[in-house]
C-alpha positions, 0 to 999 in steps of 0.5 A: 104151530106159531099158534101155539107158541103165541097163545102159550106166551100170556100164559108164561110158558118158556120156551126156545125154538131150537134148529128152526123149521126143522123142529117141527119136522122130528117125529116126536114133535109132531106126535106131541103136537097131535095129542095136544091138538086132539085134547084142544079138538077132539074132531079132529081125525087128523090128529087121531089118526096121527097118534092111534097107534103111537106109542105101539099099542097092537092096532093094526090096519084093520082095526083101525079101518073097522073103527073109520067104518064105525065112525062112519056109520055113527057119523062120529069124530074117530076118537068118539067111536073109540068109546062106548 
């Protein structure tokens, strides 16, 4: 997380850390960071798994499992397996 803040400083983005490490334990912060990680690194399967159903999109465990199998067969990241 520190890398994100270090990288944003030269861009002039102002920020204030509230509450120390617990700030990063909040679900919405972890979700937002997962979206940013996926934007920066589309092959980040862990970030994709965290946000695949945030906000709720009606995807169940069976659908996510099919997506995993499809990605493995094609040998591509999960995000790429969702597209055509």
